[in-house]
N, C-alpha and C positions, 0 to 999 in steps of 0.2 A: 541565730541571725536569720533574718528572713530572706528568701531567695531573692535575687536581683531581678529586676525586669530585663526582657529581652534587650531592649537597646543599651541598657547599662552593662549587661553582661558582655555583648558584642564589643563595645568600647573597651572594656577591661582586657578582653582577649586580644584586640588589635594593639593596644599600648603594651601589653605583656610580651607578645610575639616580636614586637619591634625592638623593645629595650632588652631583651634577655639575650644573654651571651649563651653560646652553645655550652651545654653541660649535660650530665647525665640525668636520668629520671630520678635516681636516688637523691642526687644533690638537690634537685628542683623540689622534691618532696619534703627534704629537710628545711630548705628555705621556706616552706609554707607550713612547716611544723607547728609554730605556736600561733599562726595567724588565724583567722577564720577560713573555712573551707572555701576553695575557689569554685568558680561556676563550672557548670557541665561543659560550657563551650571552651573554657581554659582547659580543662582536662583533656577534652578531644583534641583540641590544638596541641597540646604537649605531646600526647600519644602520637598523634600524625607526624608531628616534627621528629620524634625519636624514631619512628619507623622510617620516615624519609631519609634521615640521616644514615641509618643502617643500610638502606636500599642503594643509597648513592655510594657508599663505601663499597658494598657488594658489587655494584655495577662497574666501579673503577677497577676493582680486583678482577672482575671478569673480563674487562677490557684489556687488562695487562696479560692475562693469560691467553686470550684470543690473540693478541698482537704476538707474543712468544709463539704461539701455535703457527701463527701465519709465517713467521720468520723461518721456522724449522721446515715448514711445508715448502716454503720458497726455495730454501737450500737444498732440500731433497729434490725438488723438481729440477733445479739447476744441475744437480749431480746426475739424475737420470738423462737429462737432455745431453750432457757432455759425453756420458757413457755411451748413449745411442749414436751420438756424432762420431765417436772413436770406433765404434763397432762398424758403422757404415764406411768409415775411411779404410779399415782393415779389410772389409769385404771387397771394397773397390780395388784395393791393392792386390788382393788375391785374384780377383777376376783379370786384372791387367797382367798378372804374372802368368795366369793360365793361357791367356790369349797369346802372350809372347813366346810361351813354350811351344804352342800350337804352330805359331808362325815359323818358328825356328824348325820345328820338326818337318813342317811342310817343305821348307826351304832346303833343309838337309836332304830330304826324300827326292824332291826335284833335282838337286844338285847331284845326288848319287845316282839318279836314273840318268842324267845327262852324261855323266862320266862313264857309265856302263855302255851306253849308246855309242860314245866316241870309241870306247875301247873295242866294242864289237866292229865297229867300222874300219878301225885299224887292223883288225884280224881279217875282215872281208877283204880289205885292199891287199892282203898278204904281206903287211908291213909289221907284223907282231914279232919277227924275227931281227927286226932292225934295232939298233942302239937308239935310245930316247933322244939323244942329241941329234942323230940323223933325221928322225920324224919331225922333230922341231925345226931343224934346218930346211927339210923339203917343204914344210909348211910356210916357213917365212919366205923362201924364194918364190913359191907360187903365190903368195899374197902380194909380194913386190910387183910380179907380172901382172897381176889383175889390177893393181892400182895404175899401171902404165897403159895396159891393153884392155878395155872394159868388155870387149867380146870374149875374152878367155874365160870368164866365169861361166858363161853359157856353154862352152865346148867342155869345160870340166864337168858341169852338170850332166850333159847328155852322156858323156864316157862313164860317169858314176851310175847313172840310171841303168845303162846297158849292162855293166858289170853286176850290179846287184840283181838284176831280173835274170841274168844268166845263171848266177849262183843259186837263186831261188828255184830256177827249172832244174838245176843239177840235184838239188835236195829233194824234189818232188819225184825225180826220176829214180833215185836211190830208195825212196819210200816205197814205191810200188813194185 
């Protein structure tokens, strides 16, 4: 059979590509088995179509793989963010506990120092031999007097300063 002219071959290619159902190259070759050889344009179109179909299938598979990988990556990222958030929360709680311990330690230290000073003043006032109830009673009586007579506080302060200075001078004299 003589080769078809260019326009006739193009027309056959277009008609064939529009009417053909998708099938394998082997099925297409069988279809043409008894008939005259198809034009070069038709064969090229047939090969291109088969390659295109395979590429489309491969692209779809790659899209599926990529979407699965993205899902896995998103889940891993969420896990990492959650773990990081939990770690920060643990660190913040630890810092808060350490600060609370430090404040408590400072408070206990200041409280202990205050009690030591008050005990030392009780000894300096030579009231260390008194019963604790007597010391508390004396302080309560003086507190009531200070509430009714505001000038008593200044007098008590002067008497206390004089006593503490005399005591310090006596210690200095004993050392030298």
